C-alpha positions in Angstrom: 0.2 -0.1 0.1 2.8 2.1 1.1 4.5 2.2 -2.2 1.2 2.0 -4.3 1.2 5.9 -2.9 4.7 6.2 -3.6 4.0 5.7 -7.1 0.6 7.4 -7.1 1.3 10.6 -5.4 1.3 12.7 -8.4 -0.1 10.8 -11.3 -3.2 10.7 -8.9 -3.1 14.4 -8.4 -2.9 14.6 -12.2 -5.6 16.5 -12.6 -5.1 19.4 -10.0 -1.3 19.5 -11.2 -2.9 20.2 -14.6 -5.8 22.7 -12.9 -2.6 25.0 -11.2 -0.7 24.8 -14.4 -3.3 26.1 -16.6 -3.8 29.0 -14.2 -0.3 30.2 -14.0 -0.2 29.1 -17.9 -2.5 32.6 -18.5 0.0 35.0 -17.1 3.3 33.4 -18.8 1.3 33.9 -22.1 1.4 37.9 -22.5 5.2 37.2 -22.0 5.4 34.1 -24.8 3.2 36.5 -26.3 5.6 39.8 -26.1 8.1 37.2 -27.9 7.0 35.0 -30.2 3.4 36.3 -31.2 0.1 35.1 -30.7 0.1 32.1 -33.2 3.3 30.8 -32.8 2.1 31.0 -28.5 -0.4 28.9 -29.1 1.5 26.3 -30.3 3.9 27.0 -27.0 1.0 26.8 -24.4 -0.3 23.6 -26.4 2.8 21.8 -26.5 4.4 22.6 -23.1 0.9 21.1 -21.4 1.3 18.3 -23.0 5.5 17.9 -22.3 4.5 18.8 -18.4 1.3 16.2 -18.8 3.7 13.4 -19.8 6.6 14.8 -16.7 4.0 14.5 -13.9 4.6 10.6 -13.9 8.3 11.3 -14.3 8.8 12.9 -10.4 10.6 11.5 -7.7 8.6 11.3 -4.7 10.3 12.7 -1.8 7.6 13.0 1.1 4.1 14.6 -0.5 2.9 17.2 1.2 5.5 16.3 3.9 8.4 18.1 2.5 7.8 21.7 2.2 9.7 21.5 -0.5 7.6 19.2 -2.8 6.1 22.2 -4.6 9.9 23.5 -5.2 10.3 19.5 -7.3 6.2 20.1 -9.1 7.6 23.8 -10.1 10.8 22.7 -11.6 8.6 20.5 -13.7 6.4 23.0 -14.9 9.7 25.2 -16.3 11.3 22.2 -17.7 8.6 21.6 -19.5 8.5 24.8 -21.4 12.1 24.9 -21.8 11.9 21.7 -23.8 9.3 23.1 -25.8 11.1 26.5 -27.0 14.3 24.4 -27.1 12.4 22.2 -30.3 11.0 25.9 -31.3 15.2 26.8 -32.2 15.2 28.9 -28.7 18.5 28.6 -26.8 18.9 27.9 -22.9 19.8 31.9 -22.3 16.2 32.6 -23.8 14.5 30.3 -22.2 16.1 31.3 -18.7 14.8 35.4 -19.2 11.3 34.0 -20.6 10.8 32.2 -17.6 12.4 34.5 -15.1 9.9 36.9 -16.4 7.2 34.8 -16.2 7.5 34.5 -12.1 7.9 38.5 -11.6 5.0 38.3 -13.9 3.2 35.8 -10.8 4.7 37.5 -8.0 3.2 41.3 -9.6 -0.2 39.4 -9.6 -0.1 39.5 -5.8 -1.1 42.7 -3.7 1.8 44.6 -2.0 0.0 44.0 1.7 0.1 40.0 0.4 3.8 40.2 -0.5 5.0 42.3 3.2 2.8 39.6 4.9 4.3 36.8 3.4 8.1 38.1 3.7 7.1 38.8 7.2 6.0 35.3 8.0 9.5 33.7 6.8 11.0 35.0 9.5 8.2 34.0 12.3 9.3 31.6 14.9 7.2 29.1 13.6 8.5 29.6 10.0 12.4 28.8 11.0 11.1 26.3 13.5 10.0 24.4 9.9 13.2 25.5 8.1 15.4 23.4 11.2 13.3 20.3 10.9 13.2 20.6 7.8 17.2 20.6 7.5 17.4 17.5 10.0 15.0 15.1 8.4 17.0 16.0 5.1 20.1 14.4 6.2 18.2 11.0 7.2 18.3 10.8 3.5 14.9 8.5 3.0 13.8 9.9 -0.7 17.0 9.6 -3.7 15.5 12.1 -5.2 15.2 14.9 -2.2 17.3 17.8 -1.0 19.5 17.6 2.0 20.3 20.7 3.9 21.9 22.1 7.0 20.8 25.2 8.3 23.0 27.8 9.7 22.2 30.0 12.7 22.1 33.8 12.1 24.5 36.8 13.2 21.7 38.9 13.6 24.4 41.4 11.6 24.8 39.5 8.1 22.4 37.2 8.3 19.2 36.3 10.0 19.5 33.3 9.2 20.4 30.7 6.3 20.8 26.8 4.6 23.2 25.4 2.9 21.8 22.7 0.3 24.2 19.7 -0.4 22.6 18.5 -2.5 19.6 19.1 -4.5 16.2 17.7 -6.1 15.5 20.5 -8.8 19.3 19.5 -9.8 19.4 15.6 -9.8 15.8 15.8 -11.5 16.8 17.8 -14.0 20.1 15.8 -14.3 17.9 12.7 -15.1 15.8 14.5 -17.9 19.0 15.8 -19.5 18.7 19.0 -18.9 21.8 19.7 -16.3 22.1 22.9 -19.0 19.2 24.9 -18.0 19.3 24.4 -14.3 21.1 27.5 -13.4 18.6 29.6 -14.9 15.8 28.4 -12.7 18.0 28.5 -10.0 18.2 32.9 -10.6 14.3 33.0 -10.1 15.1 32.8 -6.2 15.9 36.5 -6.4 13.3 38.0 -7.5 11.0 36.6 -5.0 13.4 37.4 -2.4 13.1 41.1 -3.6 9.4 40.9 -3.8 8.8 39.3 0.1 11.6 41.6 1.3 14.1 38.8 2.2 17.3 39.4 1.2 18.7 36.9 -0.6 22.1 36.5 -0.9 23.9 33.5 -2.8 27.4 33.4 -3.5 27.0 29.5 -5.4 25.0 26.7 -6.2 25.4 23.1 -6.8 23.9 24.2 -10.5 26.8 25.6 -11.6 29.4 23.1 -9.9 30.1 24.2 -6.6 29.8 21.8 -3.6 27.0 23.5 -2.2 24.3 26.6 -2.5 24.8 28.5 0.6 21.0 30.8 1.1 21.5 33.7 3.5 18.4 35.3 4.3 18.2 39.1 5.9 15.0 41.1 6.4 14.6 44.0 4.5 18.0 44.0 2.8 18.3 44.7 -1.1 18.6 41.5 -3.4 21.1 42.8 -5.9 21.5 39.7 -8.2 19.5 38.6 -10.8 18.4 39.1 -14.6 21.6 38.9 -16.5 22.8 36.5 -14.0 26.7 36.5 -13.5 27.3 32.7 -14.9 27.1 34.0 -18.7 30.0 36.0 -18.2 32.1 32.6 -17.5 33.9 31.0 -20.6 33.2 27.4 -19.0 29.6 27.9 -19.1 29.0 29.7 -22.8 31.0 26.3 -23.7 28.7 23.9 -22.2 25.7 25.5 -23.7 
């Protein structure tokens, strides 16, 4: 029974996942039209939904609703579906990355400033920090091969309020299994517009997606977020040769 639950976790929720995808696609459409016009956008939208539906059974189980990062994994499948379709239509990984980045900005822009402020404050509450500590501790048990592994980093009250070091990334693993390593750094970049909107002051100096040993997330409430588009890694010759 337990194995069946694991195997069927995403497929049994396919209708809900596709419904959520369709809502996000409505916001994405305006961005796609600005790049490709109505006709090509219609084709891209249709093919992306088909691609995403095919990816749903491929998603690795990492604990379902009990794992806060399950929704990140689902979101990564939506982004991967769009990237694959754009690639088939001759678009570069950089262009696909920019489209995804702008899509995240548009999604955030649909929220009211009051809601963004409340969500930003919530992230620094004792309850949420407690959940992040628990998430990190549970990850060390390595129950699911496709999951993240991380440690919670106590803040010093000056440079940052708290942090997380990820030594294994679920999205990197999923994209590697799907043959899409080159797109992973672009998806990672979308953490910055989200942090900027929530006022959570993210600073990150390295990522696993760029070949580093870990992703070092450091948050400080109210700090200015300086990273964003274009990504710094595009200036690295080694990266350019690999895309």
